[in-house]
C-alpha positions as CSV (number, residue, x, y, z in Angstrom):
1,M,-16.2,-1.1,10.0
2,S,-18.5,-3.3,12.0
3,E,-19.9,-6.6,10.7
4,Q,-23.3,-5.0,10.6
5,G,-21.9,-2.0,8.7
6,W,-20.2,-4.0,6.0
7,R,-23.1,-6.4,5.6
8,E,-25.5,-3.4,5.1
9,F,-23.0,-1.8,2.7
10,L,-22.7,-5.0,0.5
11,A,-26.5,-5.4,0.5
12,A,-27.0,-1.9,-0.8
13,D,-27.9,-1.1,-4.4
14,G,-25.2,0.4,-6.7
15,V,-22.1,-0.8,-4.9
16,D,-21.0,-3.4,-7.5
17,D,-17.7,-1.5,-8.1
18,W,-16.9,-1.4,-4.4
19,V,-15.0,-4.0,-2.3
20,V,-15.1,-4.2,1.5
21,L,-11.5,-4.5,3.0
22,H,-10.2,-4.4,6.5
23,G,-10.4,-0.6,6.7
24,G,-13.9,-0.3,5.1
25,A,-15.4,0.1,1.7
26,T,-13.0,0.9,-1.2
27,A,-13.4,1.6,-4.9
28,V,-10.9,2.5,-7.6
29,F,-12.0,4.2,-10.8
30,K,-9.6,4.2,-13.8
31,V,-9.6,7.2,-16.1
32,G,-7.8,7.8,-19.3
33,S,-6.3,11.2,-18.6
34,I,-5.6,13.8,-16.0
35,G,-8.5,15.9,-17.4
36,E,-10.9,13.0,-16.8
37,A,-9.5,12.6,-13.3
38,A,-10.1,16.3,-12.6
39,R,-13.8,15.9,-13.8
40,L,-14.2,12.9,-11.6
41,A,-12.7,14.8,-8.6
42,A,-15.0,17.7,-9.3
43,A,-17.9,15.3,-8.9
44,S,-16.9,14.9,-5.2
45,E,-19.4,17.7,-4.6
46,V,-22.0,15.0,-4.7
47,A,-20.2,13.3,-1.8
48,S,-20.2,16.6,0.1
49,A,-23.9,17.0,-0.5
50,H,-24.4,13.7,1.2
51,G,-22.4,14.7,4.3
52,A,-19.0,13.3,3.4
53,V,-16.1,15.5,4.6
54,G,-12.5,15.4,3.2
55,D,-9.9,14.6,5.9
56,R,-6.5,15.8,4.8
57,V,-5.0,15.2,8.3
58,S,-5.5,11.5,7.9
59,V,-3.5,11.2,4.7
60,Q,-0.2,9.4,5.3
61,E,2.3,7.2,3.6
62,V,4.0,4.1,5.2
63,Q,7.0,2.3,3.7
64,L,7.7,-1.2,4.7
65,A,11.3,-2.5,4.8
66,I,11.8,-6.3,4.8
67,A,15.2,-7.3,6.1
68,S,16.8,-10.6,5.2
69,K,20.2,-12.1,4.5
70,P,21.5,-11.4,0.9
71,D,20.7,-14.9,-0.3
72,A,17.1,-14.7,1.0
73,V,16.1,-11.3,-0.5
74,D,12.8,-12.1,-2.1
75,V,11.5,-8.9,-3.8
76,G,9.7,-10.9,-6.5
77,F,7.6,-12.7,-3.9
78,W,6.6,-9.5,-2.2
79,R,5.8,-7.8,-5.4
80,A,3.6,-10.7,-6.4
81,V,1.7,-11.1,-3.1
82,L,1.1,-7.3,-2.8
83,G,0.2,-6.9,-6.5
84,Y,3.0,-4.3,-6.8
85,A,5.1,-3.1,-9.8
86,P,8.9,-3.0,-9.8
87,L,10.6,0.1,-8.3
88,G,14.3,-0.3,-8.9
89,D,16.0,-3.7,-8.2
90,D,15.1,-3.9,-4.5
91,A,11.6,-2.4,-4.1
92,G,8.0,-2.5,-5.2
93,V,5.3,0.1,-5.5
94,D,1.5,0.0,-5.4
95,P,0.5,0.8,-9.0
96,L,-2.5,2.7,-7.7
97,G,-0.5,4.7,-5.2
98,H,-2.6,3.7,-2.2
99,G,-0.4,1.2,-0.5
100,S,3.0,1.4,1.2
101,T,6.2,1.2,-0.9
102,V,8.0,-2.0,0.1
103,W,11.8,-2.5,-0.2
104,M,14.2,-5.2,0.6
105,Q,17.0,-4.4,3.0
106,E,20.0,-6.7,2.9
107,L,21.4,-7.6,6.3
108,D,25.1,-8.1,6.9
109,E,25.7,-11.9,7.0
110,A,27.5,-11.5,10.3
111,K,24.4,-9.9,12.0
112,P,21.6,-12.1,13.4
113,L,18.1,-11.6,12.2
114,R,16.6,-10.5,15.5
115,H,13.2,-9.2,14.5
116,A,10.0,-10.5,12.9
117,M,7.7,-8.8,10.5
118,H,4.1,-9.5,9.5
119,V,2.0,-7.9,6.8
120,D,-1.8,-8.3,6.2
121,V,-3.1,-7.9,2.7
122,S,-6.9,-7.7,2.2
123,V,-8.2,-8.0,-1.4
124,G,-11.7,-8.4,-2.9
125,R,-13.0,-11.9,-3.1
126,D,-12.7,-11.9,-6.9
127,H,-8.9,-11.3,-6.7
128,V,-7.8,-13.5,-3.9
129,E,-7.2,-16.6,-6.0
130,G,-5.0,-14.7,-8.5
131,R,-3.0,-13.1,-5.7
132,L,-2.4,-16.4,-4.1
133,A,-1.4,-18.1,-7.3
134,A,1.1,-15.2,-8.1
135,A,2.6,-15.4,-4.6
136,L,3.0,-19.2,-4.8
137,A,4.5,-19.0,-8.3
138,A,7.0,-16.4,-7.0
139,G,8.3,-18.9,-4.5
140,G,6.0,-18.3,-1.5
141,R,4.6,-21.2,0.5
142,V,1.4,-21.6,2.5
143,V,2.0,-22.1,6.2
144,W,-1.7,-21.8,7.4
145,E,-5.0,-21.5,5.7
146,S,-8.8,-21.3,6.3
147,E,-11.7,-20.7,4.0
148,E,-11.0,-17.0,3.5
149,H,-7.5,-16.5,5.0
150,W,-4.1,-17.7,4.0
151,T,-0.7,-17.2,5.7
152,L,2.2,-17.4,3.4
153,A,6.0,-17.1,3.9
154,D,8.9,-16.1,1.7
155,R,12.2,-18.0,1.7
156,A,13.5,-16.0,4.7
157,G,10.4,-17.0,6.7
158,N,8.8,-13.5,6.7
159,R,5.0,-14.0,6.8
160,V,2.1,-12.3,5.1
161,C,-1.6,-13.0,5.4
162,I,-3.8,-12.7,2.4
163,T,-7.5,-12.5,3.1
164,A,-10.8,-11.8,1.3
165,W,-12.4,-10.9,4.6
166,P,-15.1,-9.6,4.9
167,D,-16.1,-10.2,1.3
168,G,-15.4,-13.9,1.8
169,A,-13.4,-16.1,-0.6
170,T,-15.4,-17.9,-3.3
171,K,-12.8,-20.6,-4.4
172,A,-10.2,-22.7,-2.7
173,P,-6.6,-21.5,-2.9
174,P,-4.4,-22.8,-5.7
175,D,-2.5,-26.0,-5.0
176,P,1.0,-25.0,-3.7
177,A,2.6,-28.1,-5.1
């Protein structure tokens, strides 16, 4: 989404439930039952009437494996920074089912860690402070920061960026001390 596009979107009326993330405008609507979900899905006829077209070909799932030595496996940090729920002892899952599953792969102590991994997490401006606080409380550390972007690392040195772009952060990150 272009800068002009997201600025126009955020300036529009009736988008208070929406957040602009890296990939564009996103909203999540919680319902109390599968029946309510079906009624909401049926309302997608309104979207079709406005020219929106479903794209089943673009649907995909990506799983992230984070490799580290056994003493540096840090699934709690990754669950916190991603806002994920536990999935077994070594993985986390997006509670909304939108994001990739993430799991920790223990490397043999004798093998060198020869690769690097980097993840970007974009959240709404009203959630970035809580996400940062949770990641720091789970053992993460800030390695770089700006007004709306923070790069954190886990114990093994794997990095993740948390950003409120393009919504823009409204508060300073929590003190990592």
